[in-house]
C-alpha positions as CSV (number, residue, x, y, z in Angstrom):
1,X,5.1,11.8,30.0
2,X,8.3,13.0,28.3
3,X,7.9,16.0,26.0
4,X,10.1,14.3,23.5
5,X,7.3,11.8,22.8
6,X,4.9,14.6,21.8
7,X,7.6,16.4,19.7
8,X,8.3,13.1,17.8
9,X,4.5,12.6,17.2
10,X,4.2,16.2,15.9
11,X,7.2,15.8,13.6
12,X,5.7,12.6,12.1
13,X,2.4,14.4,11.4
14,X,4.2,17.4,9.9
15,X,6.1,15.1,7.6
16,X,2.9,13.3,6.5
17,X,1.1,16.7,6.1
18,X,3.9,18.0,3.9
19,X,2.3,16.1,1.0
20,X,-0.9,18.1,1.3
21,X,0.1,21.6,2.6
22,X,2.8,23.9,4.0
23,X,2.4,23.9,7.7
24,X,4.2,25.9,10.3
25,X,3.9,25.7,14.1
26,X,4.4,29.0,16.0
27,X,4.4,28.7,19.7
28,X,4.1,31.9,21.7
29,X,5.3,32.2,25.3
30,X,2.6,32.6,27.8
31,X,2.6,35.2,30.4
32,X,1.8,34.2,34.0
33,X,0.5,36.5,36.7
34,X,-1.3,36.0,39.9
35,X,-4.4,37.6,38.5
36,X,-6.4,35.0,36.4
37,X,-8.2,37.7,34.4
38,X,-5.1,39.6,33.8
39,X,-3.4,36.4,32.4
40,X,-6.3,35.9,30.0
41,X,-6.2,39.5,28.9
42,X,-2.4,39.7,28.4
43,X,-2.2,36.4,26.6
44,X,-5.1,37.3,24.3
45,X,-3.3,40.6,23.4
46,X,-0.2,38.6,22.5
47,X,-2.2,36.3,20.3
48,X,-4.1,39.2,18.7
49,X,-0.8,40.8,17.6
50,X,0.3,37.6,16.0
51,X,-3.1,37.1,14.3
52,X,-3.1,40.6,12.9
53,X,0.4,40.1,11.5
54,X,-1.1,37.3,9.4
55,X,-4.2,39.1,8.2
56,X,-4.4,37.0,5.0
57,X,-5.1,33.9,7.1
58,X,-8.5,32.6,8.2
59,X,-8.3,32.3,11.9
60,X,-9.9,29.4,13.8
61,X,-9.6,29.3,17.6
62,X,-9.7,26.0,19.5
63,X,-11.9,26.6,22.4
64,X,-13.5,24.0,24.7
65,X,-16.7,26.1,24.9
66,X,-17.1,26.4,21.1
67,X,-19.2,24.1,18.9
68,X,-18.0,20.5,18.7
69,X,-16.8,19.4,15.3
70,X,-16.6,15.9,14.0
71,X,-13.7,14.9,11.7
72,X,-15.9,15.3,8.7
73,X,-17.1,18.8,9.8
74,X,-13.5,19.8,10.5
75,X,-12.5,18.6,7.0
76,X,-15.2,20.9,5.5
77,X,-13.6,23.9,7.2
78,X,-10.3,23.1,5.5
79,X,-11.9,22.3,2.2
80,X,-14.0,25.5,2.1
81,X,-11.0,27.6,3.0
82,X,-8.8,25.9,0.4
83,X,-11.4,26.2,-2.4
84,X,-13.0,29.5,-1.8
85,X,-10.7,31.6,0.3
86,X,-7.0,32.3,0.5
87,X,-6.2,28.7,1.4
88,X,-4.4,30.0,4.4
89,X,-5.6,28.9,7.8
90,X,-4.2,29.5,11.3
91,X,-5.4,27.4,14.2
92,X,-5.0,29.0,17.6
93,X,-4.7,26.8,20.7
94,X,-5.7,28.8,23.7
95,X,-3.6,29.8,26.6
96,X,-3.8,27.9,29.8
97,X,-6.3,30.3,31.3
98,X,-8.4,30.4,28.2
99,X,-9.5,33.2,26.0
100,X,-11.3,36.4,27.0
101,X,-14.9,36.7,25.9
102,X,-14.0,39.6,23.6
103,X,-11.3,37.4,21.9
104,X,-13.7,34.5,21.5
105,X,-16.3,36.7,19.9
106,X,-13.9,37.9,17.2
107,X,-13.0,34.5,15.7
108,X,-14.6,31.3,14.5
109,X,-14.2,28.8,17.3
110,X,-14.3,25.0,17.2
111,X,-14.0,22.4,19.9
112,X,-12.9,18.7,19.7
113,X,-14.8,18.1,22.9
114,X,-15.2,19.1,26.6
115,X,-11.8,17.7,27.7
116,X,-8.7,19.6,28.7
117,X,-5.4,18.4,27.4
118,X,-1.8,19.6,27.9
119,X,-0.8,21.9,25.0
120,X,1.8,19.5,23.6
121,X,-0.7,16.6,23.5
122,X,-3.4,18.8,22.0
123,X,-1.0,19.9,19.3
124,X,-0.7,16.2,18.3
125,X,-4.5,15.8,18.3
126,X,-4.9,19.0,16.1
127,X,-2.2,17.8,13.7
128,X,-3.9,14.4,13.5
129,X,-7.2,16.0,12.7
130,X,-5.7,18.2,10.0
131,X,-4.1,15.1,8.5
132,X,-7.4,13.2,8.7
133,X,-9.2,16.2,7.1
134,X,-6.8,16.1,4.1
135,X,-7.3,12.4,3.7
136,X,-11.1,12.8,3.9
137,X,-11.0,15.7,1.3
138,X,-8.8,13.6,-1.0
139,X,-11.0,10.5,-0.7
140,X,-8.1,8.6,0.7
141,X,-8.3,5.7,3.2
142,X,-7.5,6.5,6.7
143,X,-8.1,4.3,9.8
144,X,-11.1,4.9,12.0
């Protein structure tokens, strides 16, 4: 599928979300090496540097092996952070080879299910869930 399709979908969600929050997408370039474990380690180091640069943000990693969250449970994460913490969240979509165990143990992880999706499609799914969470938290109608 054409990447433009995913970009347009992401742009639409960003526009709709602007009514609820300031949202920025930062995409880091993945490193690819022949060694699978080396890939995971290097990419997690790159992510760690970015996370540490945003220390005031609550970090949530999207990880297929983490606890599944329903839309309602996901909305609670956003609501709790907005009401009791800094109101700043960063969601980290994992690199292609996944996260190291050390990285997974450092951060709160959630999963939207046991499926694997291309990053561009997953970004749209994540944006949709963030949008849905704001609609839930504001008691606004949203399709089911």
